[in-house]
Residue frames as qw, qx, qy, qz and C-alpha x, y, z in Angstrom:
[[0.303, 0.864, 0.317, 0.247, -21.05, 108.54, -59.64],
 [0.269, -0.940, 0.134, 0.161, -18.79, 110.79, -57.54],
 [0.656, -0.318, 0.497, 0.471, -15.72, 108.94, -58.81],
 [0.520, 0.475, 0.525, 0.478, -16.67, 109.54, -62.43],
 [0.030, 0.975, 0.193, 0.104, -17.52, 113.18, -61.76],
 [0.486, -0.764, 0.262, 0.333, -14.14, 113.70, -60.07],
 [0.610, -0.117, 0.562, 0.546, -12.20, 112.22, -62.99],
 [0.378, 0.665, 0.502, 0.403, -14.24, 113.90, -65.71],
 [0.136, -0.985, -0.100, 0.036, -14.03, 117.24, -63.93],
 [0.573, -0.561, 0.368, 0.472, -10.25, 116.77, -63.64],
 [0.556, 0.240, 0.565, 0.560, -10.04, 116.28, -67.41],
 [0.156, 0.873, 0.362, 0.287, -12.07, 119.43, -68.03],
 [0.404, -0.867, 0.072, 0.285, -9.86, 121.34, -65.55],
 [0.583, -0.272, 0.479, 0.598, -6.79, 120.40, -67.61],
 [0.405, 0.556, 0.552, 0.470, -8.54, 121.35, -70.85],
 [0.058, -0.970, -0.219, -0.092, -9.30, 124.79, -69.43],
 [0.512, -0.731, 0.236, 0.385, -5.83, 125.26, -67.95],
 [0.554, -0.093, 0.571, 0.599, -4.16, 124.27, -71.22],
 [0.341, 0.617, 0.004, -0.709, -6.61, 126.44, -73.17],
 [0.446, 0.065, 0.823, 0.346, -7.15, 123.66, -75.68],
 [0.206, 0.182, -0.384, -0.882, -8.60, 124.51, -79.09],
 [0.698, -0.021, -0.433, -0.569, -11.04, 121.61, -79.28],
 [0.416, -0.220, 0.808, -0.355, -12.45, 118.79, -77.14],
 [0.614, 0.081, -0.623, -0.477, -13.64, 115.48, -78.60],
 [0.537, -0.167, 0.693, -0.451, -15.78, 113.16, -76.51],
 [0.324, 0.239, -0.788, -0.465, -15.97, 109.90, -78.46],
 [0.659, -0.197, -0.522, -0.504, -19.12, 108.44, -76.98],
 [0.649, -0.337, -0.671, 0.124, -20.77, 106.55, -74.13],
 [0.103, -0.542, 0.255, -0.794, -21.55, 109.44, -71.83],
 [0.643, -0.310, 0.377, -0.590, -23.79, 107.20, -69.73],
 [0.373, -0.144, 0.915, -0.057, -24.35, 103.53, -68.98],
 [0.324, 0.442, 0.817, 0.179, -27.49, 103.50, -71.12],
 [0.109, 0.365, 0.402, 0.832, -29.61, 105.78, -73.30],
 [0.405, -0.730, -0.373, -0.404, -32.01, 106.65, -70.47],
 [0.421, 0.107, -0.543, 0.719, -29.76, 108.20, -67.80],
 [0.290, -0.735, -0.573, 0.219, -31.32, 109.51, -64.64],
 [0.093, 0.955, 0.131, 0.250, -31.58, 113.29, -64.19],
 [0.531, -0.784, 0.234, 0.218, -28.67, 113.44, -61.74],
 [0.710, -0.067, 0.471, 0.519, -26.30, 111.82, -64.24],
 [0.405, 0.704, 0.384, 0.439, -27.52, 114.16, -66.97],
 [0.183, -0.981, -0.040, -0.042, -27.05, 117.20, -64.77],
 [0.607, -0.632, 0.334, 0.348, -23.49, 116.31, -63.79],
 [0.649, 0.175, 0.491, 0.555, -22.40, 115.54, -67.35],
 [0.239, 0.839, 0.341, 0.349, -24.03, 118.73, -68.64],
 [0.374, -0.903, 0.043, 0.208, -22.22, 120.80, -66.00],
 [0.603, -0.380, 0.444, 0.543, -18.87, 119.78, -67.44],
 [0.464, 0.457, 0.539, 0.534, -19.91, 120.34, -71.06],
 [0.010, -0.955, -0.273, -0.116, -21.22, 123.77, -70.08],
 [0.498, -0.721, 0.190, 0.444, -17.82, 124.67, -68.58],
 [0.523, -0.006, 0.542, 0.658, -16.26, 124.11, -72.00],
 [0.208, 0.728, 0.537, 0.372, -19.05, 126.02, -73.73],
 [0.247, -0.944, -0.159, 0.149, -18.67, 128.95, -71.34],
 [0.492, -0.575, 0.355, 0.548, -14.93, 129.04, -72.07],
 [0.476, 0.727, -0.202, -0.453, -15.61, 129.16, -75.81],
 [0.184, -0.386, 0.876, 0.224, -14.03, 125.76, -76.47],
 [0.710, 0.178, -0.383, -0.564, -15.70, 123.80, -79.29],
 [0.429, -0.215, 0.844, -0.240, -16.77, 120.33, -78.15],
 [0.591, 0.161, -0.599, -0.515, -17.70, 117.41, -80.39],
 [0.576, -0.155, 0.679, -0.427, -19.89, 114.72, -78.81],
 [0.380, 0.196, -0.801, -0.419, -19.95, 111.41, -80.70],
 [0.812, -0.178, 0.087, -0.549, -22.94, 109.15, -80.18],
 [0.001, -0.367, 0.928, -0.070, -21.85, 105.80, -78.68],
 [0.443, -0.174, -0.835, -0.275, -23.61, 102.46, -78.49],
 [0.241, -0.381, -0.745, 0.492, -24.62, 103.10, -74.86],
 [0.118, 0.299, 0.116, -0.940, -26.07, 106.46, -75.89],
 [0.303, -0.030, -0.660, -0.686, -28.32, 104.84, -78.50],
 [0.653, -0.046, 0.350, -0.670, -31.98, 104.10, -77.69],
 [0.402, 0.004, 0.914, 0.050, -33.20, 100.53, -78.07],
 [0.460, 0.631, 0.614, -0.113, -36.30, 101.58, -80.02],
 [0.385, 0.271, 0.417, 0.777, -36.07, 103.18, -83.44],
 [0.039, -0.734, -0.379, -0.562, -37.07, 106.84, -83.56],
 [0.538, -0.797, -0.225, 0.157, -36.28, 107.66, -79.94],
 [0.121, 0.931, -0.284, 0.196, -33.74, 110.32, -79.02],
 [0.734, 0.144, -0.480, 0.459, -30.18, 109.48, -78.03],
 [0.549, -0.673, -0.334, 0.367, -28.92, 110.53, -74.61],
 [0.424, -0.252, 0.111, 0.863, -26.79, 113.24, -76.26],
 [0.181, 0.586, 0.567, 0.549, -29.48, 114.78, -78.47],
 [0.252, -0.862, -0.392, 0.200, -30.45, 117.26, -75.76],
 [0.409, -0.508, 0.147, 0.744, -27.25, 119.27, -76.36],
 [0.187, 0.149, 0.579, 0.780, -28.17, 119.80, -79.99],
 [0.118, -0.706, -0.666, -0.210, -31.82, 120.49, -79.18],
 [0.330, -0.843, -0.241, 0.350, -30.87, 123.20, -76.69],
 [0.513, 0.764, -0.021, 0.391, -28.29, 124.54, -79.14],
 [0.647, -0.680, 0.041, 0.342, -25.60, 124.61, -76.46],
 [0.275, 0.918, -0.270, -0.093, -22.96, 127.08, -77.73],
 [0.095, 0.680, -0.725, -0.055, -19.85, 125.42, -79.18],
 [0.520, -0.125, 0.832, -0.149, -21.25, 121.89, -78.63],
 [0.576, 0.321, -0.488, -0.572, -21.80, 119.67, -81.68],
 [0.696, -0.098, 0.662, -0.260, -23.50, 116.28, -81.45],
 [0.308, 0.362, -0.743, -0.472, -22.72, 113.61, -84.05],
 [0.683, 0.066, 0.611, -0.395, -25.57, 111.12, -84.50],
 [0.844, 0.480, 0.239, 0.015, -24.86, 110.31, -88.14],
 [0.695, -0.059, 0.253, 0.670, -21.68, 110.26, -90.24],
 [0.230, 0.943, 0.213, 0.116, -20.81, 113.85, -91.08],
 [0.572, 0.228, -0.105, 0.780, -18.04, 116.36, -91.68],
 [0.270, -0.906, -0.270, 0.183, -17.82, 119.22, -89.19],
 [0.482, 0.496, -0.078, 0.718, -15.82, 122.28, -90.18],
 [0.515, -0.760, -0.338, 0.208, -15.00, 123.78, -86.81],
 [0.253, 0.768, -0.174, 0.561, -13.49, 127.18, -86.20],
 [0.718, -0.512, -0.291, 0.370, -11.13, 127.27, -83.22],
 [0.175, -0.952, 0.090, 0.232, -8.98, 130.07, -81.84],
 [0.454, -0.470, 0.592, 0.472, -6.01, 128.46, -83.60],
 [0.257, 0.328, -0.597, -0.686, -7.79, 128.14, -86.94],
 [0.815, 0.077, -0.142, -0.556, -10.12, 125.71, -88.71],
 [0.264, -0.259, 0.927, -0.068, -10.24, 121.98, -87.98],
 [0.659, 0.066, -0.505, -0.554, -11.93, 119.27, -90.02],
 [0.385, -0.170, 0.827, -0.374, -13.64, 116.67, -87.83],
 [0.554, 0.045, -0.663, -0.502, -15.05, 113.65, -89.60],
 [0.449, -0.225, 0.627, -0.596, -17.53, 112.18, -87.13],
 [0.562, -0.008, -0.759, -0.328, -18.77, 108.59, -87.11],
 [0.612, -0.367, 0.389, -0.583, -21.25, 107.48, -84.41],
 [0.464, -0.111, 0.874, -0.092, -21.76, 103.86, -83.41],
 [0.307, 0.182, -0.630, -0.690, -22.73, 102.21, -86.74],
 [0.506, 0.197, 0.726, -0.422, -26.25, 100.82, -86.57],
 [0.320, 0.317, 0.799, 0.399, -28.41, 99.37, -89.31],
 [0.132, 0.855, 0.456, -0.208, -30.69, 102.42, -89.03],
 [0.112, -0.783, 0.241, 0.563, -27.78, 104.60, -90.18],
 [0.078, -0.443, 0.722, 0.525, -26.66, 102.50, -93.12],
 [0.003, 0.152, 0.934, 0.324, -29.57, 100.31, -94.23],
 [0.502, -0.137, -0.116, -0.846, -33.24, 100.78, -95.05],
 [0.667, -0.066, 0.587, -0.454, -35.96, 98.55, -93.60],
 [0.851, 0.432, -0.060, -0.292, -36.48, 97.09, -97.05],
 [0.466, 0.605, -0.639, 0.092, -32.79, 96.16, -97.34],
 [0.236, -0.386, 0.787, -0.419, -32.92, 94.37, -93.99],
 [0.852, 0.076, 0.204, -0.477, -35.72, 92.07, -95.08],
 [0.972, 0.228, -0.017, -0.058, -34.86, 88.44, -95.80],
 [0.552, 0.536, -0.519, 0.373, -31.21, 88.69, -94.73],
 [0.759, -0.383, -0.453, 0.270, -29.56, 87.35, -91.58],
 [0.376, -0.917, 0.021, 0.132, -28.13, 89.40, -88.71],
 [0.679, -0.323, 0.372, 0.544, -24.66, 88.33, -89.80],
 [0.462, 0.466, 0.465, 0.594, -25.29, 89.62, -93.32],
 [0.088, -0.954, -0.231, -0.167, -26.61, 92.90, -91.89],
 [0.558, -0.736, 0.170, 0.343, -23.45, 93.32, -89.82],
 [0.634, -0.016, 0.455, 0.625, -21.22, 92.67, -92.85],
 [0.278, 0.713, 0.426, 0.482, -23.18, 95.20, -94.90],
 [0.291, -0.952, -0.084, 0.046, -22.86, 97.82, -92.13],
 [0.635, -0.489, 0.318, 0.507, -19.10, 97.23, -92.03],
 [0.541, 0.303, 0.502, 0.603, -18.89, 97.54, -95.81],
 [0.108, 0.842, 0.356, 0.390, -20.91, 100.76, -96.01],
 [0.427, -0.890, 0.011, 0.163, -19.31, 102.39, -92.98],
 [0.665, -0.277, 0.368, 0.588, -15.85, 101.58, -94.37],
 [0.408, 0.540, 0.457, 0.577, -16.85, 103.15, -97.68],
 [0.139, -0.954, -0.223, -0.146, -17.94, 106.27, -95.79],
 [0.589, -0.672, 0.174, 0.413, -14.57, 106.51, -94.05],
 [0.578, 0.054, 0.462, 0.670, -12.81, 106.38, -97.43],
 [0.167, 0.786, 0.418, 0.424, -15.18, 109.06, -98.73],
 [0.382, -0.907, -0.065, 0.166, -14.25, 111.22, -95.74],
 [0.635, -0.397, 0.320, 0.580, -10.55, 110.81, -96.54],
 [0.488, 0.389, 0.495, 0.605, -11.07, 111.86, -100.16],
 [0.030, 0.866, 0.308, 0.392, -12.61, 115.23, -99.24],
 [0.580, -0.620, -0.124, 0.514, -9.98, 116.28, -96.69],
 [0.290, 0.941, -0.035, 0.168, -8.71, 119.77, -97.45],
 [0.776, 0.094, -0.238, 0.576, -4.89, 119.72, -97.38],
 [0.244, 0.394, -0.227, 0.856, -3.23, 122.06, -94.92],
 [0.515, -0.469, 0.116, -0.708, -6.14, 122.02, -92.46],
 [0.158, -0.237, 0.901, -0.327, -5.92, 119.60, -89.48],
 [0.704, -0.050, -0.445, -0.552, -8.17, 116.58, -90.09],
 [0.247, -0.228, 0.836, -0.433, -9.42, 114.34, -87.30],
 [0.590, -0.170, -0.671, -0.416, -11.47, 111.18, -87.69],
 [0.266, -0.215, 0.649, -0.679, -13.54, 110.85, -84.49],
 [0.662, -0.059, -0.576, -0.476, -15.58, 107.69, -84.11],
 [0.606, -0.297, 0.595, -0.437, -17.22, 105.26, -81.73],
 [0.797, 0.337, -0.423, -0.270, -16.19, 101.93, -83.22],
 [0.850, -0.346, 0.393, 0.052, -14.86, 98.47, -82.43],
 [0.376, 0.740, -0.532, -0.168, -11.47, 97.91, -84.04],
 [0.951, 0.077, -0.294, -0.061, -10.26, 94.40, -84.82],
 [0.627, 0.320, -0.506, 0.498, -6.76, 94.83, -83.38],
 [0.288, -0.616, 0.298, -0.671, -7.93, 96.37, -80.09],
 [0.411, -0.075, -0.864, 0.279, -7.85, 94.52, -76.78],
 [0.490, -0.706, -0.428, -0.281, -10.57, 94.53, -74.20],
 [0.198, -0.685, 0.427, -0.556, -9.98, 96.30, -70.96],
 [0.702, -0.405, 0.487, -0.326, -8.73, 93.78, -68.43],
 [0.891, 0.056, 0.436, 0.113, -7.44, 91.30, -71.00],
 [0.136, -0.556, 0.552, 0.607, -4.95, 90.94, -73.83],
 [0.477, 0.278, 0.806, 0.213, -7.21, 89.00, -76.17],
 [0.026, 0.105, 0.464, 0.879, -8.45, 90.43, -79.44],
 [0.431, 0.186, 0.289, -0.835, -11.82, 92.10, -79.49],
 [0.098, -0.202, -0.906, -0.358, -14.62, 89.72, -80.43],
 [0.314, 0.028, 0.226, -0.922, -17.89, 91.57, -80.30],
 [0.399, 0.319, 0.843, -0.168, -20.14, 88.94, -81.88],
 [0.371, 0.683, 0.602, 0.184, -22.82, 90.68, -83.90],
 [0.060, -0.902, -0.029, 0.426, -21.24, 94.14, -83.70],
 [0.655, 0.728, -0.069, 0.189, -19.43, 95.64, -86.71],
 [0.664, -0.571, 0.233, 0.423, -15.63, 95.45, -86.38],
 [0.497, 0.863, -0.082, 0.027, -13.17, 97.47, -88.46],
 [0.840, 0.008, -0.054, 0.540, -9.46, 96.94, -89.23],
 [0.352, -0.699, -0.008, 0.623, -7.03, 99.65, -88.17],
 [0.371, -0.051, 0.505, 0.778, -5.87, 100.13, -91.76],
 [0.081, 0.685, 0.615, 0.382, -9.33, 101.39, -92.78],
 [0.283, -0.904, -0.273, 0.168, -9.20, 104.09, -90.10],
 [0.488, -0.595, 0.216, 0.601, -5.57, 105.15, -90.51],
 [0.579, 0.709, 0.292, 0.278, -6.02, 106.96, -93.81],
 [0.588, 0.009, -0.013, 0.809, -3.02, 109.13, -94.67],
 [0.007, 0.620, 0.247, 0.745, -5.26, 112.17, -95.04],
 [0.579, -0.761, -0.242, -0.166, -6.15, 112.10, -91.33],
 [0.158, 0.662, -0.519, 0.517, -3.82, 113.64, -88.75],
 [0.159, -0.193, 0.803, -0.540, -5.37, 111.80, -85.82],
 [0.557, -0.270, -0.671, -0.408, -7.99, 109.11, -85.18],
 [0.238, -0.254, 0.573, -0.742, -9.89, 109.63, -81.92],
 [0.522, -0.156, -0.782, -0.303, -11.82, 106.55, -80.83],
 [0.482, -0.282, 0.495, -0.666, -14.35, 105.62, -78.19],
 [0.862, -0.045, -0.335, -0.379, -15.82, 102.24, -77.15],
 [0.821, -0.017, -0.495, 0.285, -12.98, 100.17, -75.65],
 [0.515, -0.853, -0.073, -0.045, -12.16, 100.92, -71.99],
 [0.782, -0.350, 0.157, 0.491, -8.41, 100.26, -72.26],
 [0.102, 0.895, -0.245, -0.358, -6.02, 103.03, -73.34],
 [0.728, -0.050, 0.560, 0.393, -4.16, 101.93, -76.48],
 [0.269, 0.687, -0.336, -0.586, -2.63, 103.25, -79.68],
 [0.868, 0.220, 0.443, -0.046, -3.44, 100.80, -82.47],
 [0.693, 0.663, 0.047, 0.279, -0.99, 102.39, -84.91],
 [0.514, -0.797, 0.098, 0.301, 2.11, 103.18, -82.81],
 [0.610, -0.226, 0.448, 0.614, 4.65, 102.78, -85.60],
 [0.337, 0.564, 0.510, 0.555, 3.01, 105.21, -88.00],
 [0.124, 0.121, -0.071, 0.982, 2.53, 108.97, -88.26],
 [0.482, -0.359, -0.285, -0.747, -1.24, 108.64, -87.78],
 [0.106, -0.098, 0.834, -0.532, -2.13, 107.78, -84.17],
 [0.582, -0.299, -0.557, -0.511, -5.24, 105.59, -83.85],
 [0.129, 0.193, -0.703, 0.672, -6.06, 105.98, -80.18],
 [0.567, -0.606, -0.513, -0.218, -8.56, 104.73, -77.65],
 [0.023, -0.577, 0.460, -0.675, -7.97, 106.89, -74.54],
 [0.364, -0.179, -0.885, 0.230, -10.11, 104.40, -72.60],
 [0.383, -0.758, -0.499, -0.171, -12.70, 105.02, -69.93],
 [0.016, 0.746, -0.225, 0.626, -12.23, 108.01, -67.62],
 [0.488, -0.482, 0.552, -0.474, -12.63, 105.84, -64.49],
 [0.052, 0.143, -0.988, -0.013, -12.31, 102.16, -63.62],
 [0.656, -0.143, -0.310, -0.674, -15.52, 100.26, -64.26],
 [0.940, -0.288, -0.039, -0.181, -14.73, 96.94, -62.56],
 [0.640, -0.596, 0.455, 0.167, -11.87, 94.80, -61.24],
 [0.824, 0.348, 0.310, 0.321, -10.95, 93.78, -64.77],
 [0.350, 0.820, -0.021, 0.453, -9.48, 97.29, -65.02],
 [0.674, -0.711, -0.072, 0.186, -7.69, 97.15, -61.67],
 [0.671, -0.342, 0.242, 0.611, -4.16, 97.47, -63.08],
 [0.444, 0.547, 0.400, 0.586, -4.92, 99.91, -65.88],
 [0.151, -0.264, -0.118, 0.945, -4.18, 103.62, -65.88],
 [0.207, 0.751, 0.625, 0.056, -7.20, 105.79, -66.60],
 [0.206, -0.518, 0.050, 0.828, -7.07, 109.15, -68.29],
 [0.518, 0.799, 0.271, -0.138, -7.40, 111.11, -71.51],
 [0.692, 0.112, 0.275, 0.658, -5.19, 112.36, -74.33],
 [0.042, 0.859, -0.032, -0.509, -3.84, 115.83, -75.05],
 [0.735, 0.341, 0.439, 0.387, -3.18, 115.98, -78.78],
 [0.055, -0.754, 0.177, 0.630, -1.02, 118.45, -80.69],
 [0.690, 0.475, 0.448, 0.312, -1.24, 118.84, -84.47],
 [0.054, -0.887, 0.146, 0.435, 1.28, 121.24, -85.92],
 [0.140, 0.650, -0.601, -0.444, 2.79, 121.48, -89.36],
 [0.785, 0.221, -0.460, -0.351, 1.15, 118.22, -90.41],
 [0.415, 0.191, -0.831, 0.319, 2.82, 116.37, -87.53],
 [0.679, -0.535, -0.184, -0.467, 0.84, 114.86, -84.66],
 [0.318, 0.185, -0.794, 0.485, 1.89, 114.07, -81.12],
 [0.617, -0.569, -0.252, -0.482, -0.15, 113.18, -78.07],
 [0.097, 0.314, -0.754, 0.569, 0.27, 112.70, -74.35],
 [0.580, -0.446, -0.663, -0.160, -1.78, 110.41, -72.12],
 [0.121, -0.468, 0.383, -0.787, -2.80, 112.30, -68.96],
 [0.362, -0.248, -0.880, 0.180, -3.73, 110.09, -65.97],
 [0.416, -0.590, -0.111, -0.683, -6.75, 111.06, -63.86],
 [0.168, -0.340, 0.740, -0.556, -7.15, 110.47, -60.09],
 [0.718, -0.124, -0.529, -0.436, -9.14, 107.27, -60.58],
 [0.731, -0.482, 0.324, -0.359, -10.20, 105.19, -57.59],
 [0.109, 0.439, -0.892, -0.010, -7.82, 102.32, -56.84],
 [0.918, -0.098, -0.141, -0.358, -9.22, 98.81, -57.10],
 [0.018, -0.546, 0.810, -0.212, -7.34, 96.39, -54.86],
 [0.864, -0.081, -0.430, -0.250, -7.83, 92.64, -54.85],
 [0.305, -0.544, 0.682, -0.381, -7.18, 90.96, -51.50],
 [0.744, 0.067, -0.640, -0.181, -6.69, 87.20, -51.60],
 [0.417, -0.444, 0.614, -0.502, -7.45, 85.35, -48.36],
 [0.477, 0.045, -0.869, -0.125, -7.32, 81.59, -47.90],
 [0.619, -0.354, 0.225, -0.664, -10.21, 80.41, -45.72],
 [0.025, 0.203, -0.971, 0.121, -9.56, 77.10, -43.93],
 [0.490, -0.305, -0.727, -0.371, -12.34, 74.53, -43.89],
 [0.486, -0.525, -0.660, 0.231, -14.73, 75.08, -41.01],
 [0.242, -0.252, -0.210, 0.913, -13.86, 78.74, -40.50],
 [0.214, 0.820, 0.480, -0.226, -16.50, 81.46, -40.69],
 [0.541, 0.363, 0.262, 0.712, -15.44, 83.47, -43.78],
 [0.073, -0.886, -0.214, -0.406, -17.15, 86.67, -42.59],
 [0.601, -0.790, 0.061, 0.106, -15.38, 86.75, -39.22],
 [0.777, -0.120, 0.250, 0.566, -12.07, 85.84, -40.84],
 [0.384, 0.595, 0.269, 0.653, -12.35, 88.70, -43.34],
 [0.263, -0.912, -0.124, -0.289, -13.34, 91.17, -40.64],
 [0.730, -0.613, 0.106, 0.282, -10.35, 90.19, -38.55]]
């Protein structure tokens, strides 16, 4: 926990030092939707620092933030319930018109797409899980296109979502994302020309899925290493600048804990514990 707090606090420090206009947290604040009070307290401390500084913060609901049972609160709902100043929680697809010190920003928020968001109970009857997933993908994609159509020209537009993208690679590997029953979206659906930037959460590895285009489609990745599959990956966050319709961003590394693999050959008959200790 201390490692995550250190890295998240570092990111907030930079946001405050740079006097950013807006912070987007694209989901998965915790490991699951029922975090213990200590985890909640430490995360809330950092969000409150942004609130106290008057920096608008958008919190996108991720798959780990979602409750297993229908009707239960997400782990992020508390910020909306308490009406934390400047904090907005996205638990359903919606357009947020946010006023910042540099002017208005359009944020089109898309939480982790579940059947509860896009399908009724009646529609889910008598169809397979695979068919449900395809229908979620279809309806969520339609919503993204609807978002693009209502963008007001001349005002920065950001699509912020917690999604699995087909061209992304898992943290710790170079293979394409294969989620199984989870909805997966192609980059071209997200990279609508009306958006200035696409801010994504879900995949732990930092990557820009649209590097040769004017519209960055970026996973900043997890703020800290989760396991040894992420041993060789940089961890951090992105500082984004949108000016005159042009977008640029910089990946800022955080002081993540180093993971070091030590390979030791243990001869037959040797006590592995004593050999490692020596």
